[in-house]
N, C-alpha and C positions, 0 to 999 in steps of 0.2 A: 849818726843815727842814735836815737834814744828809745827807751821803752820797747826793746826787742827781746824776745825770749831766746836764750841760747839753745842750740840744738841739743836734744837729748841723745848724746852719743858719748862713747868712752866710759860707760858705766857697767856695773855688774848686775845683769838682769836678775840673777838668782839672789844675791845677797841683799839687793834693794827691795825684795818682796818678802815682807815680814810674815805674811800669811803662809807663804810657801816654805820658807825656811823653818818655821815653827812646825808645820805639818811633817816635814822630813824628820825633824828631831823627835817628833811624837811617834812616828811609825817605823823608823829605822832602829835596829838594835843598837844600844849604846856602844858596844864594842866595834861596830862598823860605821858609826856616825861620822867620825873624823874623815875616814876615807870617802864616804859619800859626799860630805860637805866639800872636800877638796876637788873632787871631780865635777861637782855641780857648779862650784865657783869658777873653775876654769871654763866650763861651758857658758856660764853666765857672762863672763868677761868677753868671750868670743861673740856671744849674741848681741851684746851692747856695743860692739866695736864698729868703727866707721867702715871697716872692710866688709863685715857681714851685712851691714845695712846697704852697702853698695851692691853686694851680690843679690840681695832681695830685689832691689830696683831693677837690676839688669835682667834677672830671670823673668820678671813680669813685663818689662817693656820689650823684650825679645822673646815672645812665647814660642813653644815648640812648633816645629814644622814637619808635616808628614811627607815622606818620600815613598810613593808606592812602587816606582820602577827605577831601575838604573838607566844609564845613558843608552844602553842597548835594548831597552824595552823589557828587560827581565824583572819580574816581581822581586822586590826586596822588602817592602812593608816595614820600613824603619821610621823612627821619629828622631829628629835632630833637635837637640837642646842647646841653649846658650851654655858656655863653659861654667858660668856662675851657678847654674842649676846643679851641675855635677859637683861643684865645690861645696854647696850647701848639703847635698845628699851624702857626700863623703864624710863631712864633719859630723853629721848626724849618726851615720853608721859607726864611725870611730868612737863616738860617745856612748855607744851601747844602746841606742834607741831601737834596735831590733833584737836585743839580747836581754830577756827578762826571765824566761822560763827556766826554773831550776836554780837560778842565781839567788843567794841569800838577799832578802829585801829587794829582789830584782825588779818587781813591778812598781814599788814605790819609787825607787831610784830612777827607773826608766820614765815613769809618769812625770816626775819632777823635771827630768831632762827634756822630755817632750814638751812640757809646758813652757820651759825656758826657751828652747831652740825654735819652737813654732813662732815665737815673737820676732825672730829675725826674718822669717818668711814662712808663710803657712802652706803654700802649695805642695812643697816637697814632702810635707808630712804624710801625704797619701801613700806613696810607696813605702815609707818607713812604717806606717801603721799596718798596711797589708802584709808586709814581710814579717813583722812581729806576730801578727794574728794568724798567719798561715800555720804556725807550728802546732797548736793544739789540734787543728783539723787533720794534719798529716799524720799525727800519732795514731789515728784510726787505722792506718796502713803501715805497720812497722817497717816493712822493707823499703818503702818510699821515704819514710822519716829518717831512716839510717843514712840515706844518701843526701837528702835535702836539708835536714835540720842543722847540721854543722855549717852549711853554707849560708842559710838564712839568718843564723845567729852570729855569724862572723862579724868582726869589726873591720873588715876590709871591704871597701866598695870597689867593685870591678865591673864597670859597664861594658857593653858589647855583646853581640850575639855569637858566642862561641860555646863549644861543649862544656857543660858544667864540670865534667871530670877534670878539666884543666883550670878551673877557676878557684880563687881563694874566698870568694863571697858571691852571693846571689841575692836577687830581689824577687818578690812575688806580687802578683796582682790578683784581681778577682773579676769574674764575669758571670753574673746571674740574671740581670734584668733583660727582658725581651720586649719587643714592641707591643705585643698583645697583652702582656701580663703586668708590666710595671712591678709594683711591690708584691704582686701575687706570683711568686716564682713557680708555684705549682702549675701555672698555666703555660709554662715554657714548652716549646715544641721542638727544640733541638734534639736530634736523635743520636744515639750512641749504639753502634753495631759492633758486637764482639768480632775480633779478627782471628781468634783461635790461638793466639800466642800470648794472651794476657793483656793485650792492648784493645782499645776500642776506637773505631773510626767515627768521627763526629760530623754531622751535617746540620747546619742551622746558622743562627745569627745571635749576636748579643748587642742590644741597643746601647748599653753602657758597659764598657770594659775599662776598668780602672788601671792606670799605669801601664799602658800597652808596650812599653819598652822593657818590661820585666823579663826575667829568665823563665818564669813559669806562672801559671794561673790556676786557680781553683774555679771550676765551672760546674754548672748543673746541666744535665741532659737526661732525656728519657730513654731508658733501655726497653725495647719492645719485649712483651711477654713471649714465652715459648722457648726460651733458651735454657741454658743450664741453671740460671738463677731465676728469681721471681719477676725480674724486670721492674720498671717504675723509675721515678725520679732518683737519680744517682749523682754522687759527687765524683769529680775527676780532677786529676792533676794533668795539665796540658803544658808541656815544655815548649819553648820557642825553638830550641835546637834539639834534635833527636839524638839518642845514644850513639848512633853511627856518625854523628857530626853534621848531618844534613839539616837544612831548615825545615821545620814543621810548616804545614800550610796554615797560615794565620793572616787572613786577608783583611788589612785595615782599609775600611771604606772611606772614612773621614774622621777628623777630630771634631769634637764638640766645640762650638763657639759659646763659651759659658759667660755668665754674668761676672763671676770672679774666678779665683783659683786659676788665673791665667797661666802661671808658670807650669802647671801640671797638665799633662795630656790625658784626656778621656776620649775613648774611641768607640766607633761602631765597627764590629768585626764579624767576618763571615768564616764559617767552616764548610768546606766543600766536599766532604766525603772521604778525603784523604788526610784529614787532620787527625792526628793520633793523640790519644790521651790514656791515662792509666787510672783505674778505679781507686777511689779513696773510701774505705768503709764498704758496707754491704750494698748490693743492688736494692734499689727501692728505698734506701735509707739516706737519701741525699741531704735532706734537711737536718736530721740529727748529726750527720757527718760534718756539715759546714757550720753548724750553729756555734761551735766554739770560736770560729773565726769571726762570725758576726757579732757575738757578745763582746769579744775583745775590741773590735773596731768601734762598737757603740760606746764603750768606755773611752776610747780615743777621741770620738766625736765630742763627748762632754769635756774632755781634757783640752782639746784644741779650742773649743769655744771659750773655756776658762782662760786660755792663753790670749785669745783675741781680746777678750774683755780686759784682762790685766794690762795689755799693751795700750789699749784705748784709754783706760783710766790713768795709766802712767803718763801718757802724753797730755791728757787734759789737766791733770793736777800740776804737772811740770809747767805747762804754759801759764796756768792761772797763778802759779807761784811768782812768776816774774812779770807778767803783764799787768799794767796799771790802767785804770779807766775810772772816770767820774770821781777822781780825787783819792784813789787808793788802789792797792793791789787786789786783783780779782778774787783771789782765794780768801781774802779777808771780808769780802762782801757777804752779808748774811744769806742772800738768795743764792749766789754762786756756791757758797759753802754747802748749802743744802743740796744743790745738784751734785756736786763732787762727792759728798758723803753718800748720797743715795747710790751713785754709780759704784763707789768703792764697796758698799755692802754686797751688791750683786757679785762683784769680782771675788771678794774674800769668801763668800759662801760657796761659790762655784769651785774655788780652789780646794777648800776644805772637803767638799763632797767628792771631788775627783780623786784626791789622795786617799780618802777613806775607801773608795772602791778598789784602788790599787792595793791597799793593805789587805783587803779581803782576799784578793787573788794570792797574795803572798802567804797568808795564813792557811788557805786551802783546806779548811776543816768542813765537815758537813754543815755546821751552822753558818759559816761564812759563805759557802756556796749557795745556801738557801737565801741568805741576805742579798747576794748579788742578783739572784733570779728576779727579785722585786725591785731592788734599788737601782739596777742598771736602766731598765726602761723609764723609771721615774726621773732619774738624773739626766738621761739622754733627752727626754722630752723637755724638761724645764730649763736646764742649763743652756741648751742650744736655743731655746725660744727666747731667753733673756738676752742673748748675744746681740741681736740686731738693734733693739732699742738702746742698749748700752753704747754700742759703737756709734749710732746716729747721734745720741746726745753728747757723747764725748767729742765728736767732730764739731758739733755746734759750739762747744766751749771755746774752740779756737776761732770762732766767727768765720768770716769769709776766708781766712787763711786755711781753715780746716777743709774747705771745699776745693782747695787747690791740690792737684796731684802731688806736688813735691812735698807737701806736709806729711804724706804717708797715710793720712786718715781716710781718703777715699778707698784705698786698697783694703784697709781694715773693714770698711763698711760693705764693700762688695764681697768680702770673705765671710761676713757675719752670718748670712742665711744658710750657708752651705751645709754646716754640720747638722742643722735641723732636718735637712732633706736626705743627705747620704745615710745609708744603712737603716733606712726606714724612717719615713716622715712622721710628723706628730701623731696622726691617727694610728699609724702602725704601732708606735710605742705605747699609746694609750690602750689599744686593744691587747697588746702583748701583756701589759700590766694586768688587765682583766683576766686573761688566761691564767696567769700566775695566782691571782687571788682565788679563782674558782677551783683550780686543780692542785695547788701546792700549798697546803696549810703551813708546812714548815717555813716557807718563805715569809708568810705573814708574821709568824711567831718571831722569826729572826729579826725582821725590821722593827717590830714593836719592842723587842728586847733592846735593840740599839737605841731607839728613841727613849725607852724607859730609863736609861742610864742618866738622863738629865731631869728626871722627875723631881719636882719640888724646887727647882732652881729658878724658875721664872713663871709667874702666874699666867702670863699670856700664852706661853708655850704649853702649860698644863691644860689650859682651856682649849687650845687648838688641837691637842692630842685627844681630848674628850670628844670634840666635834668630829675629828677624823674617825674615831672608833664608831661613832653613830653612823657615819656614812658607810663604813665597811660592813656594818651589821645589816645594811639594807641594799642588796645587790639587785633588787627587782628593777628592771628597766634601766640598768646602770650604764648601758652602752652610750646613751645620749649624753651622759655626764662624765664619761671616762676621762676627758681632758681635765675637767675640774678635779677629779680624784687624783690624777697623776700630779697635777700642780700642787695640791694640798699635801700630798705625801712627800714630795720633794722639799717643799718649804718647811715642813715639820722636821724632816731629817736634817736640813741645813740649820734650822734653829737649834736643834738638839746639839749638833756639833759645835756651833758657835757659843752656846751657853756654857758648854763644858770646857772649851779650849781657847776661845778668843778673849781679848780684853773686854772688860765690862761695858765700855762705851760702844763697842761694836755689837755685842750681843744685845744690849739694851735697845739700840736703834733698830736692829733687825727685827726683834720681837715686837717692838712697838708698831712698826710699819707693816711688815709682811704677815705677822700673826695677830696683831692687835686691831687690825682693821683701819688704822689711820694712815692710809697710803693711797695716793692718787694714781691715775693711769700713766701720767708722764713722770719721768725722774725729776726730783727736786721738790717733792711734796711730803717730806718727812715731818712728823709732828714736832711741836715745840718742846722745849725742856730737855733736849738730848745734847750730849757732848759731841757736837759735830766736828769741832776743831780737832779733837783727838782722832776721830775716824779719818779725816782728811790727812792729817800729819802722818798717820800710819801708812797711808797709801802712797805717799810721796816717794818717787823713785830715787832721788838724790837730795841731800840737804840743801836748803835754800842758801844762796850766797849771802854772806854778811849776817 
């Protein structure tokens, strides 16, 4: 056989990603960079190995299976996974993908690792993300955090429903969404009745419960008024196994049959009045209590979308580097080069923004917290929205081969819409951005300060900033154009980051297309006069043979 592209396997996913390695060098303290580089290189080699690729295939072709009862008819409510799912999750936990809080440069190092390891298989990123994000929420209840935080941040993966007192590590999930409410979690009807000993008995349902095999869940429920507290929507920690070693009542009704994310289980769950949970934060303050978890998982949604985009672009560029048609290698054809460069720009901009958000978490100053308040919904909105067209076009770069399951591209395409929907869909993010604009002036100042660091470096960026300021000055009737505002804010942020930190060819192409107005609806419409060869060469995952 001739003219066949070699499999993209046996390579270092981290070291091959110039945008990512440069972002890590930029945001990790110099005295810790060598250590971070070493651990991320090890993870990158694992992610690019034939073994990890096989695990990803196996975890998706043999999806989880629900067991509601044992052979004697007793409720067990367990989910069985392929061994490769556990192998993927164990490697992610061992790599510190649930351990960021309080570790020096922890969020940047974790985000980079999450972006790398997600490229091996995306579905198991859900429990990794939930476990990581549960920590800030639990800190609202110090006695619970004292028990659970060491287990959630452990680098030991220990599956199985046993008392956590005897475990070396634990995972967490989340249950907020109900049938009648969807994204409107305040419409939840699950009730929580105090039992008199510090616990609450829950009655109700959750339409989407993420990672149902986890050791504990953060859930929202309504506490009736008239008790010792004010009542209202409250956050709770619900363990699968109670302190006395007995199983908590956690009735798994069915697993969702999802478009993608097949390796991961999402469930409908019922609480029957004997389900016990412990309060996190104050009664009636459920949204503020759980918002730290939601914000962290929204950052992970943007990071996971960046990972899917990067893997899709890597596969497309790799294929076109070796595949010849119509008298030459595809990557050298002007039109294909335009397509590949366009995709690479989305990928690099997404990576730069995701790592910048992680760096803000590490800094943890008032200014950086204000920056996150506006930048997170903008990034979550735009980066996740770009994921699907990037994955679809990358698949097309492989032609008919890309439409075949064994290429891996269909799995990426099915995964692509997920992160735009999870943790609040596009409209939810756009409306959240509006709330921040109206109520939190320091957030606007912090984002404009960040953008202002690139002032004068590119005339198209400067013009886009001026146009953005005009839009921000007129918030009358803004809800109908909230998506446009979120998009423009994210693009200007990305442009500012690339102008400051990316090679000139990348920054020039991004500003000319995304900010200069010379960009079509479909990828491959970059304007003329750009150094697209340099953009594509930078995105290539391994050097071309010969």
